[in-house]
MARFIDREN-528429 format. One line per 3 residues: number of its first residue (from 1); their letters; for each residue x negated, z negated, y negated of N, C-alpha, C. Coordinates in Angstrom, 2 decimals, always signed. Last residue first. Layout:
NUM) a) X:Z:Y:X:Z:Y:X:Z:Y ~ ...
***
This chain:
103) vwy) -0.17:+20.34:+17.73:+0.94:+21.22:+18.07:+0.69:+21.94:+19.37 ~ -2.49:+19.02:+17.19:-1.37:+18.25:+17.71:-0.26:+19.14:+18.24 ~ -4.22:+20.84:+16.10:-4.60:+20.23:+17.37:-3.45:+19.46:+18.00
100) pvr) -3.06:+21.51:+13.64:-3.08:+22.50:+14.72:-3.46:+21.91:+16.09 ~ -3.44:+18.99:+12.13:-2.13:+19.43:+12.61:-2.22:+20.47:+13.73 ~ -5.89:+18.37:+10.97:-5.66:+17.97:+12.37:-4.34:+18.49:+12.94
97) ary) -5.80:+19.19:+8.35:-6.91:+19.69:+9.17:-6.66:+19.40:+10.65 ~ -3.69:+17.75:+7.31:-3.52:+19.21:+7.49:-4.63:+19.80:+8.37 ~ -4.92:+15.22:+7.25:-3.73:+15.45:+8.07:-3.56:+16.94:+8.35
94) qrm) -6.92:+15.66:+5.37:-7.29:+15.30:+6.73:-6.12:+15.54:+7.69 ~ -5.33:+16.18:+3.15:-6.27:+17.18:+3.61:-6.67:+16.91:+5.05 ~ -4.00:+13.74:+2.90:-3.23:+14.94:+3.20:-4.14:+16.07:+3.70
91) ala) -6.18:+12.09:+2.27:-5.39:+11.83:+3.48:-4.59:+13.07:+3.87 ~ -7.03:+13.18:-0.16:-7.93:+13.20:+0.99:-7.17:+12.97:+2.30 ~ -4.76:+12.60:-1.71:-5.16:+13.99:-1.49:-6.10:+14.11:-0.30
88) ali) -4.84:+9.80:-1.66:-3.69:+10.51:-1.09:-4.04:+11.96:-0.80 ~ -7.24:+9.32:-3.03:-7.11:+8.91:-1.63:-5.94:+9.61:-0.94 ~ -6.49:+10.37:-5.53:-7.61:+10.96:-4.80:-7.53:+10.59:-3.32
85) wsa) -4.40:+8.63:-6.20:-4.13:+10.06:-6.04:-5.25:+10.75:-5.27 ~ -5.84:+6.20:-6.37:-4.75:+6.36:-5.41:-4.44:+7.82:-5.15 ~ -7.56:+6.70:-8.50:-8.13:+6.46:-7.17:-7.06:+6.63:-6.10
82) rap) -5.67:+6.85:-10.55:-6.47:+8.03:-10.21:-7.07:+7.89:-8.82 ~ -4.78:+4.21:-10.50:-3.84:+5.31:-10.26:-4.58:+6.58:-9.87 ~ -7.09:+2.66:-11.10:-6.46:+2.59:-9.78:-5.49:+3.73:-9.49
79) haa) -9.86:+3.04:-12.59:-8.56:+3.69:-12.78:-7.85:+3.71:-11.43 ~ -11.87:+1.46:-11.54:-11.64:+1.43:-12.98:-10.28:+2.01:-13.33 ~ -11.35:-0.45:-8.57:-11.43:+0.85:-9.25:-11.15:+0.69:-10.74
76) apl) -10.82:-2.85:-7.38:-12.17:-2.66:-7.92:-12.31:-1.36:-8.69 ~ -8.20:-2.59:-6.43:-8.47:-3.53:-7.52:-9.86:-3.35:-8.14 ~ -8.70:-0.53:-4.40:-7.94:-0.25:-5.62:-8.14:-1.29:-6.72
73) vra) -10.39:-1.91:-2.45:-10.74:-0.64:-3.08:-10.01:-0.44:-4.41 ~ -9.19:-4.51:-1.73:-10.58:-4.32:-2.13:-10.81:-3.06:-2.96 ~ -6.46:-4.50:-1.25:-7.08:-5.76:-1.63:-8.51:-5.58:-2.14
70) flv) -5.67:-1.93:-0.54:-4.94:-2.61:-1.60:-5.54:-3.94:-2.03 ~ -7.61:-1.16:+1.46:-7.31:-0.34:+0.29:-6.69:-1.14:-0.85 ~ -7.59:-3.31:+3.31:-8.84:-2.86:+2.67:-8.54:-2.09:+1.39
67) aav) -4.86:-3.40:+3.98:-5.53:-4.57:+3.41:-6.82:-4.18:+2.69 ~ -4.46:-0.84:+5.08:-3.74:-1.23:+3.87:-4.41:-2.44:+3.20 ~ -6.12:-1.03:+7.37:-6.40:-0.02:+6.34:-5.72:-0.40:+5.02
64) vac) -4.79:-3.11:+8.72:-6.20:-3.25:+8.33:-6.54:-2.27:+7.21 ~ -2.25:-1.98:+9.09:-2.38:-3.22:+8.33:-3.82:-3.43:+7.86 ~ -2.85:+0.19:+10.75:-2.32:+0.43:+9.40:-2.47:-0.81:+8.52
61) aai) -3.61:-1.21:+13.05:-4.58:-0.35:+12.35:-4.13:-0.07:+10.92 ~ -1.16:-2.43:+13.67:-2.35:-3.25:+13.39:-3.40:-2.44:+12.63 ~ +0.41:-0.17:+14.16:+0.77:-1.07:+13.06:-0.43:-1.94:+12.68
58) tia) -0.90:+0.81:+16.43:-0.87:+1.61:+15.21:-0.52:+0.76:+14.00 ~ -0.41:-1.26:+18.26:-1.79:-0.90:+17.92:-1.83:-0.12:+16.60 ~ +2.41:-1.18:+18.40:+1.72:-2.39:+17.93:+0.28:-2.08:+17.50
55) ypg) +2.78:+1.43:+19.44:+3.37:+1.04:+18.16:+2.63:-0.16:+17.58 ~ +1.56:+1.36:+21.97:+0.99:+2.19:+20.92:+1.53:+1.85:+19.52 ~ +3.47:-0.64:+23.06:+2.02:-0.83:+22.99:+1.37:+0.02:+21.92
52) agg) +6.08:+0.48:+22.90:+5.75:-0.78:+22.20:+4.24:-0.97:+22.05 ~ +6.08:+4.08:+22.41:+6.37:+2.85:+23.12:+5.88:+1.65:+22.34 ~ +4.40:+7.27:+22.71:+5.04:+6.17:+21.99:+5.28:+4.99:+22.89
49) ddg) +5.14:+9.98:+24.93:+4.33:+9.37:+23.88:+5.12:+8.26:+23.20 ~ +6.96:+11.17:+26.55:+6.24:+10.02:+27.09:+5.38:+9.33:+26.05 ~ +10.02:+12.09:+24.75:+8.70:+12.28:+25.35:+8.09:+11.00:+25.89
46) ngs) +12.40:+11.95:+23.38:+12.45:+11.81:+24.84:+11.08:+11.88:+25.50 ~ +13.18:+10.09:+20.32:+12.72:+11.24:+21.11:+12.69:+10.92:+22.59 ~ +11.93:+7.12:+18.85:+12.93:+8.19:+18.92:+12.35:+9.34:+19.71
43) fna) +9.82:+5.37:+18.76:+10.96:+5.02:+19.61:+12.08:+6.06:+19.62 ~ +7.79:+6.35:+17.09:+7.47:+5.86:+18.43:+8.68:+5.70:+19.33 ~ +8.98:+7.15:+14.68:+8.14:+8.09:+15.42:+7.90:+7.65:+16.85
40) fal) +10.29:+4.79:+13.86:+11.06:+6.00:+14.13:+10.26:+6.98:+14.99 ~ +8.04:+3.18:+13.54:+9.08:+2.80:+14.51:+9.92:+4.02:+14.87 ~ +6.72:+4.51:+11.50:+6.10:+4.47:+12.82:+7.10:+4.04:+13.90
37) agi) +8.50:+4.07:+9.38:+8.21:+5.44:+9.81:+7.60:+5.46:+11.22 ~ +8.45:+1.22:+9.21:+9.69:+1.95:+9.48:+9.44:+3.35:+10.01 ~ +5.73:+0.75:+8.68:+6.37:+0.13:+9.84:+7.65:+0.89:+10.21
34) all) +5.40:+2.16:+6.26:+4.66:+2.58:+7.46:+5.30:+2.00:+8.72 ~ +7.03:+0.63:+4.57:+7.34:+2.03:+4.80:+6.65:+2.55:+6.06 ~ +5.59:-1.78:+4.66:+6.98:-1.73:+5.15:+7.41:-0.29:+5.44
31) mal) +3.22:-0.90:+3.43:+3.19:-1.37:+4.82:+4.60:-1.37:+5.42 ~ +4.12:-0.31:+0.88:+3.54:+0.76:+1.70:+3.51:+0.35:+3.17 ~ +4.88:-2.87:+0.05:+5.89:-1.83:+0.20:+5.39:-0.66:+1.05
28) gga) +2.36:-4.11:+0.03:+3.43:-4.60:+0.88:+4.51:-3.57:+1.12 ~ +1.05:-2.54:-1.91:+0.53:-2.64:-0.54:+1.59:-3.12:+0.43 ~ +2.58:-3.08:-4.18:+2.52:-1.71:-3.66:+2.02:-1.70:-2.22
25) lre) +2.00:-5.82:-4.40:+3.38:-5.38:-4.21:+3.41:-3.98:-3.63 ~ -0.73:-5.64:-4.88:-0.25:-6.35:-3.69:+1.19:-5.96:-3.38 ~ -0.73:-4.27:-7.28:-1.34:-3.65:-6.11:-0.91:-4.35:-4.82
22) dqi) +0.55:-6.12:-8.96:+1.11:-4.78:-8.78:+0.57:-4.15:-7.51 ~ -1.25:-8.24:-8.86:+0.07:-8.41:-8.27:+0.75:-7.07:-8.04 ~ -3.34:-7.11:-10.30:-3.54:-7.40:-8.88:-2.21:-7.62:-8.19
19) rhl) -2.17:-6.93:-12.89:-2.58:-5.72:-12.17:-2.76:-5.98:-10.67 ~ +0.79:-8.90:-13.36:-0.66:-8.74:-13.45:-1.07:-7.58:-12.57 ~ +3.84:-7.66:-14.68:+3.06:-8.20:-13.58:+1.58:-8.00:-13.86
16) ttt) +5.29:-8.60:-17.83:+4.72:-7.62:-16.90:+3.95:-8.33:-15.80 ~ +6.05:-10.39:-19.67:+7.03:-10.07:-18.63:+6.50:-9.07:-17.62 ~ +4.45:-13.23:-21.14:+4.47:-11.81:-20.81:+5.47:-11.58:-19.68
13) maa) +5.21:-15.40:-23.80:+5.21:-15.16:-22.35:+5.25:-13.67:-22.10 ~ +3.42:-17.01:-26.36:+4.22:-15.87:-25.93:+4.10:-15.69:-24.42 ~ +3.66:-20.42:-27.09:+2.86:-19.32:-26.55:+3.80:-18.22:-26.09
10) fsh) +4.97:-21.69:-30.11:+5.10:-21.49:-28.68:+4.25:-20.31:-28.26 ~ +4.94:-24.27:-32.51:+4.56:-22.90:-32.13:+4.59:-22.81:-30.61 ~ +6.69:-26.07:-34.97:+6.36:-25.90:-33.55:+5.97:-24.45:-33.30
7) rga) +5.33:-27.27:-38.01:+6.21:-26.37:-37.27:+5.74:-26.28:-35.82 ~ +3.61:-28.73:-39.63:+4.47:-29.44:-38.71:+5.43:-28.58:-37.92 ~ +1.98:-26.95:-41.04:+3.08:-27.62:-41.75:+4.07:-28.25:-40.80
4) pgt) +1.08:-24.98:-38.21:+0.89:-25.37:-39.61:+2.16:-25.98:-40.18 ~ +2.25:-26.38:-35.08:+1.50:-25.40:-35.86:+1.31:-25.89:-37.28 ~ +2.13:-28.32:-32.13:+2.59:-28.12:-33.49:+1.66:-27.18:-34.22
1) m) +3.41:-28.50:-28.92:+2.30:-28.09:-29.73:+2.85:-27.83:-31.13
***
């Protein structure tokens, strides 16, 4: 491509990831973290809870939730970081509400 007076002009290249790519990367990393944490929770210890069946079911449920959050909810949000913090706070509140029943 030539510019004024026969000079060559080049389009500037960006080095940042596109917003949707950022969310997909975060979704993939969150899923890997969930797989590792759930493997530790299911296969360590001496109790009857856990095993391959419950592990597979829990991973499938986590994959569905991660796909919905990182492919639909967060990309549609005007402020994805704020939406992420709100979802994290709601998850922690729900977790804390259920802890006494597990103990």
